[in-house]
C-alpha positions as CSV (number, residue, x, y, z in Angstrom):
1,M,40.3,37.2,60.1
2,K,41.5,40.8,60.1
3,A,40.9,42.8,56.9
4,A,43.9,44.2,55.1
5,T,44.4,47.9,54.6
6,V,43.3,49.7,51.4
7,V,47.0,50.4,50.5
8,S,48.0,46.7,50.7
9,I,44.9,45.7,48.7
10,K,45.8,48.2,46.0
11,K,49.4,46.9,45.8
12,E,48.2,43.4,45.6
13,L,45.7,44.2,42.8
14,Q,48.4,45.8,40.7
15,H,50.2,42.5,40.5
16,R,47.1,40.6,39.3
17,S,46.1,39.9,35.6
18,S,43.0,41.3,34.1
19,E,41.2,37.9,34.2
20,E,42.0,37.6,37.9
21,L,40.6,41.1,38.5
22,I,37.4,40.3,36.6
23,E,37.0,37.1,38.7
24,L,37.6,39.1,42.0
25,C,35.0,41.8,41.0
26,L,32.4,39.2,40.1
27,R,33.1,37.3,43.3
28,L,32.8,40.5,45.3
29,S,29.5,41.4,43.7
30,K,28.0,38.1,44.9
31,F,28.4,38.9,48.5
32,K,26.6,42.1,49.1
33,K,23.9,43.9,47.3
34,E,25.7,47.3,47.8
35,N,28.8,45.9,46.1
36,K,26.7,44.9,43.1
37,E,24.9,48.3,43.1
38,L,28.3,50.1,43.2
39,L,29.6,48.0,40.3
40,T,26.4,48.7,38.4
41,Y,26.9,52.5,38.9
42,L,30.5,52.4,38.0
43,L,30.1,50.3,34.9
44,F,26.8,51.5,33.5
45,E,25.7,54.8,35.0
46,S,28.8,56.9,36.0
47,H,29.1,58.2,32.4
48,D,25.6,59.8,32.5
49,E,25.3,61.6,35.8
50,T,22.1,63.4,34.9
51,G,20.4,60.2,33.9
52,Y,21.5,58.6,37.2
53,I,20.1,61.6,39.1
54,E,16.8,61.3,37.3
55,A,16.6,57.6,37.9
56,V,17.2,58.1,41.6
57,K,14.6,61.0,41.7
58,S,12.0,58.7,40.1
59,E,12.7,56.0,42.7
60,I,12.3,58.7,45.5
61,D,9.0,59.6,43.9
62,D,7.8,56.0,44.1
63,L,9.0,55.7,47.7
64,F,7.1,58.8,48.7
65,E,3.9,57.5,47.1
66,Q,4.2,54.2,49.0
67,I,4.4,55.9,52.4
68,N,1.8,54.7,54.8
69,T,0.1,58.0,56.0
70,N,-2.0,56.4,58.8
71,S,0.4,57.5,61.4
72,Y,3.4,59.8,61.8
73,F,5.3,56.8,63.1
74,Y,5.2,55.1,59.7
75,I,5.9,58.4,57.9
76,K,9.0,58.9,60.0
77,K,10.2,55.4,59.3
78,S,9.7,55.7,55.6
79,V,11.3,59.2,55.4
80,R,14.4,57.9,57.2
81,K,14.5,54.9,54.8
82,I,14.4,57.3,51.8
83,L,17.1,59.4,53.3
84,R,19.4,56.4,53.9
85,L,18.8,55.4,50.2
86,I,19.7,58.9,49.0
87,K,22.9,58.9,51.1
88,K,23.9,55.5,49.7
89,Y,23.3,56.6,46.1
90,A,25.3,59.9,46.7
91,R,28.2,57.8,48.1
92,Y,28.3,55.8,44.9
93,S,28.6,59.0,42.8
94,L,31.2,60.8,45.0
95,K,30.1,64.0,43.4
96,K,29.0,66.8,45.7
97,E,26.7,68.2,43.0
98,T,24.8,64.9,42.8
99,E,24.4,64.8,46.6
100,V,23.1,68.4,46.7
101,E,20.6,67.7,43.8
102,L,19.3,64.6,45.5
103,L,19.0,66.2,48.9
104,L,17.3,69.3,47.5
105,Y,14.8,67.0,45.7
106,F,14.2,65.1,48.9
107,C,13.5,68.3,50.8
108,K,11.1,69.5,48.1
109,Q,9.2,66.3,48.3
110,L,9.2,66.3,52.0
111,K,7.9,69.9,52.2
112,A,5.1,69.1,49.7
113,F,4.2,65.9,51.5
114,K,0.7,65.5,52.8
115,P,0.0,65.4,55.8
116,S,2.3,68.3,56.5
117,I,5.5,67.6,58.3
118,K,5.0,70.8,60.3
119,H,2.7,68.9,62.6
120,N,5.5,66.6,63.7
121,V,8.7,67.7,65.4
122,T,10.8,64.8,64.3
123,L,10.0,65.2,60.6
124,T,10.6,69.0,60.9
125,N,14.0,68.3,62.5
126,I,14.9,65.8,59.7
127,Y,14.0,68.5,57.1
128,Q,16.0,71.2,58.9
129,R,19.1,68.9,59.3
130,Q,19.1,68.2,55.5
131,I,18.9,72.0,54.8
132,V,21.9,72.5,57.0
133,A,23.7,69.6,55.3
134,I,23.0,71.1,51.9
135,Q,24.3,74.5,53.0
136,K,27.6,72.9,54.2
137,I,28.1,71.0,50.9
138,V,27.1,74.0,48.8
139,A,29.7,76.1,50.6
140,T,32.5,73.8,49.2
141,L,31.3,74.1,45.5
142,H,32.2,76.4,42.7
143,E,30.8,80.0,43.0
144,D,28.3,79.6,40.1
145,L,26.9,76.4,41.5
146,Q,26.8,78.0,45.0
147,Y,24.6,80.7,43.6
148,D,22.2,78.3,41.8
149,Y,21.8,76.0,44.8
150,T,21.5,79.0,47.2
151,V,18.6,80.3,45.1
152,E,16.9,76.8,45.3
153,L,17.5,76.7,49.1
154,E,15.9,80.1,49.6
155,Q,12.9,78.9,47.7
156,L,12.7,75.9,50.0
157,E,13.0,78.0,53.1
158,A,10.4,80.5,52.0
């Protein structure tokens, strides 16, 4: 079965009643965890972006604490997992400021991580790629926000 385009789905949804839309949303949430997480964000957390960011930051803290530090292999695996999670949560929000906040926090945590990431090329590259990604996003933001985030970036790079 071939999936319909977003435009055709939108047109079809406009012709449905509110009860049918509720049923469709509930059915959609049963199929994938990401669908349920997105609906949770849209219904309960989208009105309080700062609370959402803080909740994600605390989850990042927990994940950093759980990293197995016996080998850089396990550290790399865990760091990539955390980064995937951050990207997913940033996609739910669709706000560039949220993505920058989360990536900055990730970089701060990674820089402060023990054992140091400087002893591993892959981890250093991950860190550097995130710094570049933050710089690209910051360039698209309002001037005041650009200044604030640039100051934080300079602190990270120092």
